[in-house]
N, C-alpha and C positions, 0 to 999 in steps of 0.2 A: 457413581461414574468420576473418574479421574480428571479434571478438567485443567489443561494445562497453564492455563493462565494463573490457576491457584497454586501452582507449585513453587515451592521456596526454590531460591537461588541453588541451593545446595543440590537440591535434586534435580535441577536442569543443567548443571556442570561437571557431568562424570567427564574423567580426563581424555576419553576415547571420542566423547560426542564434542568435545571442546575441540580438538585436533579435526575432527571431520566438519564440524561448523564453521571454522575458518576456511577451509575448501568451499563448502556451500555459498558462503557471503561472497567467494570471489567470482561464481559463476553469474554468466551475462544472464539479463532477465529471459532471453531465450532458450540457453541451457537450461535454465530453471523450469520453464515452462514446461520444455521437452522432458523433464524427469518426471514432473507432476503426470503428464499426458502417459509416460510409461507405468507410474505407479497405478493411476486411476483405470487404466486399460487391462492390468494384470487382473486374471481370472479370480484369485484369491481375494483379492482387494474386492471385488465386485461382491464375491460370494458373503464377506464380513460387511459390504456398505449396503448392497441392495438386494438382500436374498428374499425376493420375493416368492420364491419357492417354499423357503422354511423362514420365517420371520424371526425365530427364535435364535438364528444364528447371526442377527445384526448385532455388531460389536462396534462399529465405527459409526459415528456422527460427525455434524459439523456444528461448530459455534462461531457466530460472526464477532468480528470487533466491536466495541460499543461505539455509538456515533459514527459508524461507517456505513456507506451503502455503495453501490455501483454508479460510476458515471452516468447520470440520465441521459447522453449520446449513445449510450450502450443498448438502451432499449429501442433505438431505431430498428433492432433486429425483429424485437417483439412487434412493432409496428409492421415490419413487411410481413411477417408471418401471419399476424392477427387482422391486418387491416389492406393488406394486398399493397402494400406500400414498396417503393423502390429500395433495394438495399444488394447492389450488385457484388460485393464481396463474396455473398455466401449464396447469390442466387443459382450458381451453377450445381453448388453443392446439394441444395434443397430441390433441384429439378430431378434429383435422382429418389427423393421421397415424398411424391404427389399425394399419397395417401395419408402418410403423418403428418405434411401441413394442413390437408382437410380437418383432421382430427383434431389438431391443435387449435384451429379456430373455434371449435365446440367448447375448449376448456373454458374461455374466458382470460383476460390479460392479468388478473390479479392471481389465480390459481395456476397461470403457466408460470409467472416470475417466481412464486413461492415454492412451488413443488418441482419445477423443471430447470429455470434458469438458475436459481441458487441452490438447486438440487436437495431440498430437504425433504428427503425420503423416510419419514419417521413413522409412516403408516404402513401397514400390511398392503400388500398388492390389492386385496378385495376391498379395504377401507378407501384407499386411494382413489380407486375406479370408481367408487360411490360418491366421493367427494365430487371429483370432475365428471360424473354421469356419463362414463364411458365403460365399456367392455375392458377387462384386464388384458386382453391381448392388444388394444388400441392405445393403453398406456406405455406398453413395451415399444410399440413402434415410434412415439413420440421420444421416449427416452434415448433409443438408438439414434434418432434423428440428430438430436439436440447434441449428444454426446460426438457424434461424428462432424459437426459444427464447429464446436468450440475445439477440438482437435486442432483444427485450420488457423485460429485465431493467434494472431502475432503480437508481440509486445508494442505497444505505442513509442516510436521514435520521437526523441525530442526534435524539436527546431534548432536547439542551441549546439552549437559545434565551436570546440575551443582547440587550436592545433591540431584538427583531424580527428578528435576523440568524439563518438557519438555519445549521446545521452540517451536514458531510457526515462521516459515521462510515466511516473508511476499513480499520480494522484492529482487530485484537484482539490483546493481548500474552498468551501463554499461557506457563506453565512446564511442562514436560515433561521429568522426570528430571533436575532440577537444569539444566537449560537453557531458555534463552528462546525462544521462536519467535514469529514474526509471522505472525497469520492474517488474511489479506485477507477483507474482505466482498466485493471486487469480483474476479469471475473474471479479468477483463483483467488486473488487477496479479498475481493468482496466477500467471497464465501467464508473466510475466516479459516480458524484452524481445525485440524482433525481431532475430535476426542475418541479415546480409545477405552472401554469399558472393562479393563484389566480384570475385574472380578469375574465378571461373565464370561471372559475370554478363557480363565483358568479353570471355570466348572465345565466350560466344553471340552477343553482337553483333558480334563479328567474322565470326562464321558466316553473318550475313544473317537469323538467325531472326526479327527483330522488324521491323515496318513502320516508316517514318518518324515516323508519328503515335506508336506504342507507344513508340519511342525517346524521345520528347519526354516521354510519358507515364511513362515509368519514371523520369526525372530528378525530375520531381514527387513521384512515390509514394516514392522513396526518401528524400528530403528530409522529407516528412511522417512516414516511419518513424523517422526520425533524431529528429526533434524529440518524437515519442511517447515514443520511448526516453528522452531526456533529462528529460522529466516526470516518466516512472515511475520512473526510476533516482535521481533528485533526491529524491522523495519517500522511495522504500525508503532509501536513504543516511540521511537525516535520522532516519527512524524506528528505523534500526539504530542509529545514533548515541546517540539518546535512551535505546535499551535499554541499551547499553554503561555510559553515563556515569551513569545514573539507577538504576541496579541496586540499590543499596541501598533506594530508595524501593519500588523494583517488587517486592522481596522481602518487604518488611515492611508496606506499605499507609501507614507513618507518614510524614507531610508533614515531619516533622522529620529525616527522613533524606534529604531532597532536597539535591542541592549546587548550589550557586550556578553557573548556566551561561548564557552569552550566545549569541546568535545569531551574534554575529561570531566567537565561537570555533567556532562549528559551521562556519561557512562557511570559516575559513582551514583546519581539519582535513580537510573533504571536497573542499577546491578548488572551491568553489562560491561564486557571488557573494552579497553580503550580501544585496541585493535578491532574489536567487533563493531564499534560505531564507526570506525573510519572506513573499514570495508563495507557496511551497510549501505553509507551513503554515496559511496563512490559512484560516479557517473550516473548519478540519478537526480530526476528534477520534479518539482510540483508547481502547479498552477496556483497563482494566489488568486484570491476572490475576484480580482479586476481583471483577470484573465492574462497576467503576465507571468512567464515562465523564469523559475529560478532553481540552479543547482542546491541540492540540500546543503551543501557547504556553505553557501550564502548566509544561512541562518545560524552561523557560527561564527559572527564577527568579532575580531580584536577590537580591545580599547580604542586602539589608534584609528582602525576603520571607521567606528562609530563617531568618533570625533570629528574626521573628515567629514562624515555623512551631514553632522550638525554644522559643521561650518560650511559646507556647500550651500544647505539649506538656508543657512542665515545671509549669505552672501548674495542670494538668489532673490531673498524677500527685501534686504534693506541694502541702503546705499552707504559706503564707510569713506572716508578720507584717508585714513590711518589704519596701520595695525594695531595701534593702540586701542582705537575706537572698538574695532572687532575685539580684541581681548577684554576690554571691560564689558562687551555686550554679553560676550560667552561667560562671564563670571556671574553678570546680575541676572541673566535669563536662564541659563542652564546649570549654575554651578560647576562649570568647569572653568580652570584656570590654566591658559596657554601663553607662554612668553611670545612676545612678536617675532623673535626668531624662528619659533616654531609654527607660527601662524604662516610666516611667509614660506616656509617651506612646505606646508600643505598646500597653499595657493600653488606653487609651483606645480606640484602632483596632481592639483584639480586643472593646470594651465588655464589659471587666472591670472590675468595680468596684473601688475602694481596697481595698488589702489589710489596712490598719489606719488609724485616726486619729489614731495616733502622729505629731506635727508634725514629729518629728525624722528621719522615714523619708527 
């Protein structure tokens, strides 16, 4: 099976896909989710992804990104479903599926998360029913209910607003047992990318399984899935890159621990175009381990910005009479040389009043 994450940059950057990826990266989170809903609601996609009537047709699977998971808050849905807790956003929808709700309670939380929430249907219907101790028709009812619920899920809006611009909060960075994890707010991102078994698909085509109209639709479907994968993996790679590069800041919450970082560096390291990085991070935020929210572009500070953060932290921790003293401390403690004039300029930007009335500072 061809794993998208293992493809070479050359295989992932055909000219047509490059052009269309630019458009995909410009889509809002809501527009992107709507596209995914349309793709996954397509009868041909479902035939290749959940072919319970003939498991030999299964060509599409999913692969989660490493060190990622869904934001634990999302499991409130499971708590509502399996433990009868309140979850008003989906209550009205679930009221239309009383039988499916009862069936879901029999499955157990772990099986429900693995097979239904993450959609890991890698078993024939008969085997899945056996694992969940249900009848095959009961499994289908739960799938229908879950699909309907998640068609209504909207992107998480950020609390940040700059000049009327709305941001989308895509993930939370959490530290668990000394390791950082990316917890997505979107189930679609948490589910990872689509894998398409092109060898098997080719074999099925040669057998005449599909009509001429379906063969044409398969081409459009696989291209859409490739573009969806490109957008998802681009975003994951950038956030993962940020987690590794800005680890000192994420461990301490101290802005003076940020490292100077450019989008160009990220683009080169990740084999992504610079415009791709810029488009991917636009109007998106993540939560730091301590709960504070930051735009993704915040994690790409200039050298000047980092020096200002260091200066601010220094002025908050120590008292100085002159800018000369500040300059000396920066040099001794941080290996940074700033002239007195530059320090005075930065203090003005920080709205820090003069340290002393000494004219010789």
